[in-house]
mmCIF file of the N, C-alpha and C atoms, coordinates in Angstrom:
data_MODEL
# 
_entry.id   MODEL 
# 
loop_
_atom_site.group_PDB 
_atom_site.id 
_atom_site.type_symbol 
_atom_site.label_atom_id 
_atom_site.label_alt_id 
_atom_site.label_comp_id 
_atom_site.label_asym_id 
_atom_site.label_entity_id 
_atom_site.label_seq_id 
_atom_site.pdbx_PDB_ins_code 
_atom_site.Cartn_x 
_atom_site.Cartn_y 
_atom_site.Cartn_z 
_atom_site.occupancy 
_atom_site.B_iso_or_equiv 
_atom_site.pdbx_formal_charge 
_atom_site.auth_seq_id 
_atom_site.auth_comp_id 
_atom_site.auth_asym_id 
_atom_site.auth_atom_id 
_atom_site.pdbx_PDB_model_num 
ATOM 1   N N  . MET A 1 1  ? 35.320  -46.066 8.424  1.00 0.00 ? 1  MET A N  1 
ATOM 2   C CA . MET A 1 1  ? 33.864  -46.123 8.447  1.00 0.00 ? 1  MET A CA 1 
ATOM 3   C C  . MET A 1 1  ? 33.300  -45.405 9.665  1.00 0.00 ? 1  MET A C  1 
ATOM 4   N N  . GLU A 1 2  ? 33.945  -45.615 10.798 1.00 0.00 ? 2  GLU A N  1 
ATOM 5   C CA . GLU A 1 2  ? 33.487  -44.979 12.028 1.00 0.00 ? 2  GLU A CA 1 
ATOM 6   C C  . GLU A 1 2  ? 33.610  -43.461 11.939 1.00 0.00 ? 2  GLU A C  1 
ATOM 7   N N  . SER A 1 3  ? 34.689  -42.992 11.328 1.00 0.00 ? 3  SER A N  1 
ATOM 8   C CA . SER A 1 3  ? 34.870  -41.540 11.206 1.00 0.00 ? 3  SER A CA 1 
ATOM 9   C C  . SER A 1 3  ? 33.800  -40.938 10.285 1.00 0.00 ? 3  SER A C  1 
ATOM 10  N N  . GLN A 1 4  ? 33.412  -41.685 9.271  1.00 0.00 ? 4  GLN A N  1 
ATOM 11  C CA . GLN A 1 4  ? 32.355  -41.207 8.380  1.00 0.00 ? 4  GLN A CA 1 
ATOM 12  C C  . GLN A 1 4  ? 31.010  -41.125 9.108  1.00 0.00 ? 4  GLN A C  1 
ATOM 13  N N  . LEU A 1 5  ? 30.733  -42.123 9.929  1.00 0.00 ? 5  LEU A N  1 
ATOM 14  C CA . LEU A 1 5  ? 29.498  -42.107 10.713 1.00 0.00 ? 5  LEU A CA 1 
ATOM 15  C C  . LEU A 1 5  ? 29.499  -40.947 11.709 1.00 0.00 ? 5  LEU A C  1 
ATOM 16  N N  . HIS A 1 6  ? 30.660  -40.708 12.320 1.00 0.00 ? 6  HIS A N  1 
ATOM 17  C CA . HIS A 1 6  ? 30.774  -39.601 13.265 1.00 0.00 ? 6  HIS A CA 1 
ATOM 18  C C  . HIS A 1 6  ? 30.563  -38.256 12.539 1.00 0.00 ? 6  HIS A C  1 
ATOM 19  N N  . ALA A 1 7  ? 31.144  -38.114 11.352 1.00 0.00 ? 7  ALA A N  1 
ATOM 20  C CA . ALA A 1 7  ? 30.981  -36.887 10.571 1.00 0.00 ? 7  ALA A CA 1 
ATOM 21  C C  . ALA A 1 7  ? 29.510  -36.698 10.188 1.00 0.00 ? 7  ALA A C  1 
ATOM 22  N N  . LEU A 1 8  ? 28.877  -37.794 9.800  1.00 0.00 ? 8  LEU A N  1 
ATOM 23  C CA . LEU A 1 8  ? 27.464  -37.726 9.445  1.00 0.00 ? 8  LEU A CA 1 
ATOM 24  C C  . LEU A 1 8  ? 26.616  -37.353 10.658 1.00 0.00 ? 8  LEU A C  1 
ATOM 25  N N  . GLU A 1 9  ? 26.932  -37.936 11.789 1.00 0.00 ? 9  GLU A N  1 
ATOM 26  C CA . GLU A 1 9  ? 26.220  -37.630 13.022 1.00 0.00 ? 9  GLU A CA 1 
ATOM 27  C C  . GLU A 1 9  ? 26.380  -36.151 13.387 1.00 0.00 ? 9  GLU A C  1 
ATOM 28  N N  . THR A 1 10 ? 27.580  -35.633 13.221 1.00 0.00 ? 10 THR A N  1 
ATOM 29  C CA . THR A 1 10 ? 27.848  -34.226 13.515 1.00 0.00 ? 10 THR A CA 1 
ATOM 30  C C  . THR A 1 10 ? 27.045  -33.318 12.579 1.00 0.00 ? 10 THR A C  1 
ATOM 31  N N  . LYS A 1 11 ? 27.061  -33.651 11.302 1.00 0.00 ? 11 LYS A N  1 
ATOM 32  C CA . LYS A 1 11 ? 26.308  -32.845 10.337 1.00 0.00 ? 11 LYS A CA 1 
ATOM 33  C C  . LYS A 1 11 ? 24.814  -32.913 10.603 1.00 0.00 ? 11 LYS A C  1 
ATOM 34  N N  . LEU A 1 12 ? 24.330  -34.068 10.973 1.00 0.00 ? 12 LEU A N  1 
ATOM 35  C CA . LEU A 1 12 ? 22.911  -34.226 11.290 1.00 0.00 ? 12 LEU A CA 1 
ATOM 36  C C  . LEU A 1 12 ? 22.541  -33.398 12.518 1.00 0.00 ? 12 LEU A C  1 
ATOM 37  N N  . ALA A 1 13 ? 23.372  -33.396 13.514 1.00 0.00 ? 13 ALA A N  1 
ATOM 38  C CA . ALA A 1 13 ? 23.127  -32.593 14.713 1.00 0.00 ? 13 ALA A CA 1 
ATOM 39  C C  . ALA A 1 13 ? 23.110  -31.108 14.364 1.00 0.00 ? 13 ALA A C  1 
ATOM 40  N N  . GLN A 1 14 ? 24.013  -30.686 13.480 1.00 0.00 ? 14 GLN A N  1 
ATOM 41  C CA . GLN A 1 14 ? 24.033  -29.286 13.044 1.00 0.00 ? 14 GLN A CA 1 
ATOM 42  C C  . GLN A 1 14 ? 22.751  -28.942 12.281 1.00 0.00 ? 14 GLN A C  1 
ATOM 43  N N  . LEU A 1 15 ? 22.314  -29.851 11.441 1.00 0.00 ? 15 LEU A N  1 
ATOM 44  C CA . LEU A 1 15 ? 21.087  -29.639 10.674 1.00 0.00 ? 15 LEU A CA 1 
ATOM 45  C C  . LEU A 1 15 ? 19.883  -29.507 11.595 1.00 0.00 ? 15 LEU A C  1 
ATOM 46  N N  . VAL A 1 16 ? 19.794  -30.367 12.599 1.00 0.00 ? 16 VAL A N  1 
ATOM 47  C CA . VAL A 1 16 ? 18.681  -30.311 13.552 1.00 0.00 ? 16 VAL A CA 1 
ATOM 48  C C  . VAL A 1 16 ? 18.722  -28.994 14.325 1.00 0.00 ? 16 VAL A C  1 
ATOM 49  N N  . ALA A 1 17 ? 19.908  -28.588 14.758 1.00 0.00 ? 17 ALA A N  1 
ATOM 50  C CA . ALA A 1 17 ? 20.042  -27.329 15.503 1.00 0.00 ? 17 ALA A CA 1 
ATOM 51  C C  . ALA A 1 17 ? 19.654  -26.133 14.629 1.00 0.00 ? 17 ALA A C  1 
ATOM 52  N N  . MET A 1 18 ? 20.110  -26.147 13.392 1.00 0.00 ? 18 MET A N  1 
ATOM 53  C CA . MET A 1 18 ? 19.787  -25.048 12.480 1.00 0.00 ? 18 MET A CA 1 
ATOM 54  C C  . MET A 1 18 ? 18.297  -25.017 12.197 1.00 0.00 ? 18 MET A C  1 
ATOM 55  N N  . SER A 1 19 ? 17.688  -26.164 12.016 1.00 0.00 ? 19 SER A N  1 
ATOM 56  C CA . SER A 1 19 ? 16.255  -26.236 11.762 1.00 0.00 ? 19 SER A CA 1 
ATOM 57  C C  . SER A 1 19 ? 15.471  -25.694 12.953 1.00 0.00 ? 19 SER A C  1 
ATOM 58  N N  . THR A 1 20 ? 15.880  -26.039 14.145 1.00 0.00 ? 20 THR A N  1 
ATOM 59  C CA . THR A 1 20 ? 15.222  -25.547 15.354 1.00 0.00 ? 20 THR A CA 1 
ATOM 60  C C  . THR A 1 20 ? 15.349  -24.032 15.453 1.00 0.00 ? 20 THR A C  1 
ATOM 61  N N  . GLN A 1 21 ? 16.540  -23.518 15.171 1.00 0.00 ? 21 GLN A N  1 
ATOM 62  C CA . GLN A 1 21 ? 16.772  -22.076 15.224 1.00 0.00 ? 21 GLN A CA 1 
ATOM 63  C C  . GLN A 1 21 ? 15.922  -21.351 14.173 1.00 0.00 ? 21 GLN A C  1 
ATOM 64  N N  . LEU A 1 22 ? 15.873  -21.892 12.970 1.00 0.00 ? 22 LEU A N  1 
ATOM 65  C CA . LEU A 1 22 ? 15.092  -21.262 11.906 1.00 0.00 ? 22 LEU A CA 1 
ATOM 66  C C  . LEU A 1 22 ? 13.596  -21.272 12.217 1.00 0.00 ? 22 LEU A C  1 
ATOM 67  N N  . ARG A 1 23 ? 13.116  -22.334 12.830 1.00 0.00 ? 23 ARG A N  1 
ATOM 68  C CA . ARG A 1 23 ? 11.703  -22.387 13.218 1.00 0.00 ? 23 ARG A CA 1 
ATOM 69  C C  . ARG A 1 23 ? 11.393  -21.314 14.251 1.00 0.00 ? 23 ARG A C  1 
ATOM 70  N N  . ALA A 1 24 ? 12.288  -21.137 15.216 1.00 0.00 ? 24 ALA A N  1 
ATOM 71  C CA . ALA A 1 24 ? 12.089  -20.113 16.247 1.00 0.00 ? 24 ALA A CA 1 
ATOM 72  C C  . ALA A 1 24 ? 12.109  -18.718 15.620 1.00 0.00 ? 24 ALA A C  1 
ATOM 73  N N  . GLU A 1 25 ? 13.050  -18.482 14.716 1.00 0.00 ? 25 GLU A N  1 
ATOM 74  C CA . GLU A 1 25 ? 13.132  -17.187 14.034 1.00 0.00 ? 25 GLU A CA 1 
ATOM 75  C C  . GLU A 1 25 ? 11.877  -16.937 13.192 1.00 0.00 ? 25 GLU A C  1 
ATOM 76  N N  . ASN A 1 26 ? 11.421  -17.966 12.502 1.00 0.00 ? 26 ASN A N  1 
ATOM 77  C CA . ASN A 1 26 ? 10.222  -17.856 11.676 1.00 0.00 ? 26 ASN A CA 1 
ATOM 78  C C  . ASN A 1 26 ? 9.011   -17.516 12.535 1.00 0.00 ? 26 ASN A C  1 
ATOM 79  N N  . HIS A 1 27 ? 8.901   -18.163 13.673 1.00 0.00 ? 27 HIS A N  1 
ATOM 80  C CA . HIS A 1 27 ? 7.797   -17.885 14.595 1.00 0.00 ? 27 HIS A CA 1 
ATOM 81  C C  . HIS A 1 27 ? 7.849   -16.427 15.057 1.00 0.00 ? 27 HIS A C  1 
ATOM 82  N N  . GLN A 1 28 ? 9.040   -15.957 15.427 1.00 0.00 ? 28 GLN A N  1 
ATOM 83  C CA . GLN A 1 28 ? 9.196   -14.568 15.882 1.00 0.00 ? 28 GLN A CA 1 
ATOM 84  C C  . GLN A 1 28 ? 8.857   -13.590 14.751 1.00 0.00 ? 28 GLN A C  1 
ATOM 85  N N  . LEU A 1 29 ? 9.300   -13.894 13.544 1.00 0.00 ? 29 LEU A N  1 
ATOM 86  C CA . LEU A 1 29 ? 8.995   -13.026 12.406 1.00 0.00 ? 29 LEU A CA 1 
ATOM 87  C C  . LEU A 1 29 ? 7.498   -12.964 12.127 1.00 0.00 ? 29 LEU A C  1 
ATOM 88  N N  . ARG A 1 30 ? 6.819   -14.087 12.275 1.00 0.00 ? 30 ARG A N  1 
ATOM 89  C CA . ARG A 1 30 ? 5.360   -14.094 12.090 1.00 0.00 ? 30 ARG A CA 1 
ATOM 90  C C  . ARG A 1 30 ? 4.676   -13.222 13.134 1.00 0.00 ? 30 ARG A C  1 
ATOM 91  N N  . GLN A 1 31 ? 5.150   -13.312 14.377 1.00 0.00 ? 31 GLN A N  1 
ATOM 92  C CA . GLN A 1 31 ? 4.577   -12.471 15.429 1.00 0.00 ? 31 GLN A CA 1 
ATOM 93  C C  . GLN A 1 31 ? 4.853   -10.991 15.150 1.00 0.00 ? 31 GLN A C  1 
ATOM 94  N N  . ASP A 1 32 ? 6.076   -10.676 14.743 1.00 0.00 ? 32 ASP A N  1 
ATOM 95  C CA . ASP A 1 32 ? 6.431   -9.291  14.421 1.00 0.00 ? 32 ASP A CA 1 
ATOM 96  C C  . ASP A 1 32 ? 5.576   -8.759  13.274 1.00 0.00 ? 32 ASP A C  1 
ATOM 97  N N  . LEU A 1 33 ? 5.361   -9.578  12.261 1.00 0.00 ? 33 LEU A N  1 
ATOM 98  C CA . LEU A 1 33 ? 4.543   -9.167  11.118 1.00 0.00 ? 33 LEU A CA 1 
ATOM 99  C C  . LEU A 1 33 ? 3.097   -8.921  11.540 1.00 0.00 ? 33 LEU A C  1 
ATOM 100 N N  . ALA A 1 34 ? 2.554   -9.800  12.358 1.00 0.00 ? 34 ALA A N  1 
ATOM 101 C CA . ALA A 1 34 ? 1.174   -9.623  12.832 1.00 0.00 ? 34 ALA A CA 1 
ATOM 102 C C  . ALA A 1 34 ? 1.062   -8.328  13.635 1.00 0.00 ? 34 ALA A C  1 
ATOM 103 N N  . HIS A 1 35 ? 2.054   -8.050  14.468 1.00 0.00 ? 35 HIS A N  1 
ATOM 104 C CA . HIS A 1 35 ? 2.042   -6.814  15.256 1.00 0.00 ? 35 HIS A CA 1 
ATOM 105 C C  . HIS A 1 35 ? 2.147   -5.592  14.345 1.00 0.00 ? 35 HIS A C  1 
ATOM 106 N N  . ALA A 1 36 ? 3.020   -5.644  13.364 1.00 0.00 ? 36 ALA A N  1 
ATOM 107 C CA . ALA A 1 36 ? 3.185   -4.520  12.434 1.00 0.00 ? 36 ALA A CA 1 
ATOM 108 C C  . ALA A 1 36 ? 1.903   -4.286  11.641 1.00 0.00 ? 36 ALA A C  1 
ATOM 109 N N  . ARG A 1 37 ? 1.250   -5.351  11.210 1.00 0.00 ? 37 ARG A N  1 
ATOM 110 C CA . ARG A 1 37 ? -0.006  -5.202  10.471 1.00 0.00 ? 37 ARG A CA 1 
ATOM 111 C C  . ARG A 1 37 ? -1.083  -4.580  11.349 1.00 0.00 ? 37 ARG A C  1 
ATOM 112 N N  . SER A 1 38 ? -1.125  -4.992  12.597 1.00 0.00 ? 38 SER A N  1 
ATOM 113 C CA . SER A 1 38 ? -2.097  -4.437  13.530 1.00 0.00 ? 38 SER A CA 1 
ATOM 114 C C  . SER A 1 38 ? -1.844  -2.949  13.750 1.00 0.00 ? 38 SER A C  1 
ATOM 115 N N  . GLN A 1 39 ? -0.585  -2.580  13.944 1.00 0.00 ? 39 GLN A N  1 
ATOM 116 C CA . GLN A 1 39 ? -0.252  -1.170  14.122 1.00 0.00 ? 39 GLN A CA 1 
ATOM 117 C C  . GLN A 1 39 ? -0.569  -0.366  12.860 1.00 0.00 ? 39 GLN A C  1 
ATOM 118 N N  . HIS A 1 40 ? -0.328  -0.946  11.715 1.00 0.00 ? 40 HIS A N  1 
ATOM 119 C CA . HIS A 1 40 ? -0.621  -0.280  10.448 1.00 0.00 ? 40 HIS A CA 1 
ATOM 120 C C  . HIS A 1 40 ? -2.111  0.021   10.343 1.00 0.00 ? 40 HIS A C  1 
ATOM 121 N N  . ARG A 1 41 ? -2.932  -0.954  10.732 1.00 0.00 ? 41 ARG A N  1 
ATOM 122 C CA . ARG A 1 41 ? -4.380  -0.782  10.699 1.00 0.00 ? 41 ARG A CA 1 
ATOM 123 C C  . ARG A 1 41 ? -4.804  0.345   11.652 1.00 0.00 ? 41 ARG A C  1 
ATOM 124 N N  . VAL A 1 42 ? -4.254  0.338   12.863 1.00 0.00 ? 42 VAL A N  1 
ATOM 125 C CA . VAL A 1 42 ? -4.591  1.366   13.852 1.00 0.00 ? 42 VAL A CA 1 
ATOM 126 C C  . VAL A 1 42 ? -4.166  2.744   13.350 1.00 0.00 ? 42 VAL A C  1 
ATOM 127 N N  . MET A 1 43 ? -2.970  2.831   12.795 1.00 0.00 ? 43 MET A N  1 
ATOM 128 C CA . MET A 1 43 ? -2.487  4.115   12.287 1.00 0.00 ? 43 MET A CA 1 
ATOM 129 C C  . MET A 1 43 ? -3.349  4.606   11.127 1.00 0.00 ? 43 MET A C  1 
ATOM 130 N N  . GLY A 1 44 ? -3.768  3.708   10.276 1.00 0.00 ? 44 GLY A N  1 
ATOM 131 C CA . GLY A 1 44 ? -4.656  4.075   9.179  1.00 0.00 ? 44 GLY A CA 1 
ATOM 132 C C  . GLY A 1 44 ? -5.982  4.611   9.694  1.00 0.00 ? 44 GLY A C  1 
ATOM 133 N N  . ASP A 1 45 ? -6.520  3.947   10.719 1.00 0.00 ? 45 ASP A N  1 
ATOM 134 C CA . ASP A 1 45 ? -7.769  4.420   11.325 1.00 0.00 ? 45 ASP A CA 1 
ATOM 135 C C  . ASP A 1 45 ? -7.574  5.801   11.941 1.00 0.00 ? 45 ASP A C  1 
ATOM 136 N N  . ASN A 1 46 ? -6.440  5.990   12.619 1.00 0.00 ? 46 ASN A N  1 
ATOM 137 C CA . ASN A 1 46 ? -6.153  7.299   13.227 1.00 0.00 ? 46 ASN A CA 1 
ATOM 138 C C  . ASN A 1 46 ? -6.025  8.382   12.161 1.00 0.00 ? 46 ASN A C  1 
ATOM 139 N N  . MET A 1 47 ? -5.388  8.059   11.054 1.00 0.00 ? 47 MET A N  1 
ATOM 140 C CA . MET A 1 47 ? -5.237  9.030   9.968  1.00 0.00 ? 47 MET A CA 1 
ATOM 141 C C  . MET A 1 47 ? -6.597  9.390   9.379  1.00 0.00 ? 47 MET A C  1 
ATOM 142 N N  . ASP A 1 48 ? -7.457  8.390   9.211  1.00 0.00 ? 48 ASP A N  1 
ATOM 143 C CA . ASP A 1 48 ? -8.802  8.653   8.686  1.00 0.00 ? 48 ASP A CA 1 
ATOM 144 C C  . ASP A 1 48 ? -9.583  9.561   9.633  1.00 0.00 ? 48 ASP A C  1 
ATOM 145 N N  . ALA A 1 49 ? -9.483  9.281   10.923 1.00 0.00 ? 49 ALA A N  1 
ATOM 146 C CA . ALA A 1 49 ? -10.199 10.099  11.901 1.00 0.00 ? 49 ALA A CA 1 
ATOM 147 C C  . ALA A 1 49 ? -9.657  11.529  11.911 1.00 0.00 ? 49 ALA A C  1 
ATOM 148 N N  . ALA A 1 50 ? -8.337  11.674  11.872 1.00 0.00 ? 50 ALA A N  1 
ATOM 149 C CA . ALA A 1 50 ? -7.733  13.011  11.857 1.00 0.00 ? 50 ALA A CA 1 
ATOM 150 C C  . ALA A 1 50 ? -8.121  13.759  10.588 1.00 0.00 ? 50 ALA A C  1 
ATOM 151 N N  . SER A 1 51 ? -8.144  13.063  9.477  1.00 0.00 ? 51 SER A N  1 
ATOM 152 C CA . SER A 1 51 ? -8.528  13.686  8.213  1.00 0.00 ? 51 SER A CA 1 
ATOM 153 C C  . SER A 1 51 ? -9.969  14.176  8.261  1.00 0.00 ? 51 SER A C  1 
ATOM 154 N N  . SER A 1 52 ? -10.853 13.383  8.833  1.00 0.00 ? 52 SER A N  1 
ATOM 155 C CA . SER A 1 52 ? -12.262 13.785  8.959  1.00 0.00 ? 52 SER A CA 1 
ATOM 156 C C  . SER A 1 52 ? -12.405 15.006  9.857  1.00 0.00 ? 52 SER A C  1 
ATOM 157 N N  . ARG A 1 53 ? -11.694 14.990  10.975 1.00 0.00 ? 53 ARG A N  1 
ATOM 158 C CA . ARG A 1 53 ? -11.766 16.142  11.885 1.00 0.00 ? 53 ARG A CA 1 
ATOM 159 C C  . ARG A 1 53 ? -11.236 17.402  11.214 1.00 0.00 ? 53 ARG A C  1 
ATOM 160 N N  . LEU A 1 54 ? -10.124 17.273  10.494 1.00 0.00 ? 54 LEU A N  1 
ATOM 161 C CA . LEU A 1 54 ? -9.534  18.419  9.804  1.00 0.00 ? 54 LEU A CA 1 
ATOM 162 C C  . LEU A 1 54 ? -10.493 18.952  8.736  1.00 0.00 ? 54 LEU A C  1 
ATOM 163 N N  . GLU A 1 55 ? -11.137 18.041  8.035  1.00 0.00 ? 55 GLU A N  1 
ATOM 164 C CA . GLU A 1 55 ? -12.087 18.450  7.003  1.00 0.00 ? 55 GLU A CA 1 
ATOM 165 C C  . GLU A 1 55 ? -13.258 19.224  7.620  1.00 0.00 ? 55 GLU A C  1 
ATOM 166 N N  . LYS A 1 56 ? -13.757 18.749  8.769  1.00 0.00 ? 56 LYS A N  1 
ATOM 167 C CA . LYS A 1 56 ? -14.847 19.457  9.450  1.00 0.00 ? 56 LYS A CA 1 
ATOM 168 C C  . LYS A 1 56 ? -14.402 20.845  9.901  1.00 0.00 ? 56 LYS A C  1 
ATOM 169 N N  . ILE A 1 57 ? -13.178 20.933  10.399 1.00 0.00 ? 57 ILE A N  1 
ATOM 170 C CA . ILE A 1 57 ? -12.656 22.232  10.840 1.00 0.00 ? 57 ILE A CA 1 
ATOM 171 C C  . ILE A 1 57 ? -12.541 23.171  9.653  1.00 0.00 ? 57 ILE A C  1 
ATOM 172 N N  . LEU A 1 58 ? -12.015 22.673  8.558  1.00 0.00 ? 58 LEU A N  1 
ATOM 173 C CA . LEU A 1 58 ? -11.873 23.526  7.358  1.00 0.00 ? 58 LEU A CA 1 
ATOM 174 C C  . LEU A 1 58 ? -13.223 23.994  6.831  1.00 0.00 ? 58 LEU A C  1 
ATOM 175 N N  . LEU A 1 59 ? -14.220 23.144  6.906  1.00 0.00 ? 59 LEU A N  1 
ATOM 176 C CA . LEU A 1 59 ? -15.564 23.528  6.444  1.00 0.00 ? 59 LEU A CA 1 
ATOM 177 C C  . LEU A 1 59 ? -16.211 24.559  7.361  1.00 0.00 ? 59 LEU A C  1 
ATOM 178 N N  . SER A 1 60 ? -15.818 24.559  8.626  1.00 0.00 ? 60 SER A N  1 
ATOM 179 C CA . SER A 1 60 ? -16.429 25.503  9.570  1.00 0.00 ? 60 SER A CA 1 
ATOM 180 C C  . SER A 1 60 ? -15.768 26.873  9.539  1.00 0.00 ? 60 SER A C  1 
ATOM 181 N N  . LEU A 1 61 ? -14.629 26.997  8.890  1.00 0.00 ? 61 LEU A N  1 
ATOM 182 C CA . LEU A 1 61 ? -13.957 28.297  8.798  1.00 0.00 ? 61 LEU A CA 1 
ATOM 183 C C  . LEU A 1 61 ? -14.731 29.212  7.858  1.00 0.00 ? 61 LEU A C  1 
ATOM 184 N N  . PRO A 1 62 ? -14.753 30.490  8.177  1.00 0.00 ? 62 PRO A N  1 
ATOM 185 C CA . PRO A 1 62 ? -15.482 31.400  7.307  1.00 0.00 ? 62 PRO A CA 1 
ATOM 186 C C  . PRO A 1 62 ? -14.789 31.547  5.945  1.00 0.00 ? 62 PRO A C  1 
ATOM 187 N N  . ASP A 1 63 ? -15.594 31.765  4.949  1.00 0.00 ? 63 ASP A N  1 
ATOM 188 C CA . ASP A 1 63 ? -15.072 31.966  3.600  1.00 0.00 ? 63 ASP A CA 1 
ATOM 189 C C  . ASP A 1 63 ? -14.583 33.398  3.478  1.00 0.00 ? 63 ASP A C  1 
ATOM 190 N N  . ASP A 1 64 ? -13.340 33.595  3.058  1.00 0.00 ? 64 ASP A N  1 
ATOM 191 C CA . ASP A 1 64 ? -12.752 34.926  2.962  1.00 0.00 ? 64 ASP A CA 1 
ATOM 192 C C  . ASP A 1 64 ? -13.025 35.590  1.617  1.00 0.00 ? 64 ASP A C  1 
ATOM 193 N N  . THR A 1 65 ? -13.846 35.030  0.798  1.00 0.00 ? 65 THR A N  1 
ATOM 194 C CA . THR A 1 65 ? -14.117 35.625  -0.518 1.00 0.00 ? 65 THR A CA 1 
ATOM 195 C C  . THR A 1 65 ? -15.063 36.821  -0.353 1.00 0.00 ? 65 THR A C  1 
ATOM 196 N N  . PRO A 1 66 ? -14.678 37.956  -0.976 1.00 0.00 ? 66 PRO A N  1 
ATOM 197 C CA . PRO A 1 66 ? -15.535 39.147  -0.872 1.00 0.00 ? 66 PRO A CA 1 
ATOM 198 C C  . PRO A 1 66 ? -16.791 39.083  -1.703 1.00 0.00 ? 66 PRO A C  1 
# 
């Protein structure tokens, strides 16, 4: 009986440790995702701005049609 209780105690300790580790990993993944989403938004804004500037430059070029 004592060995069974000890085995159960060991498994419970492993479960608690694994749960703690998974919570920490989940927290880090959430932070990484938020950062990636923020960078994605910034890059999208930069692409839009570059596209607008390029469009203005193309419109200002002279037309080569005779």
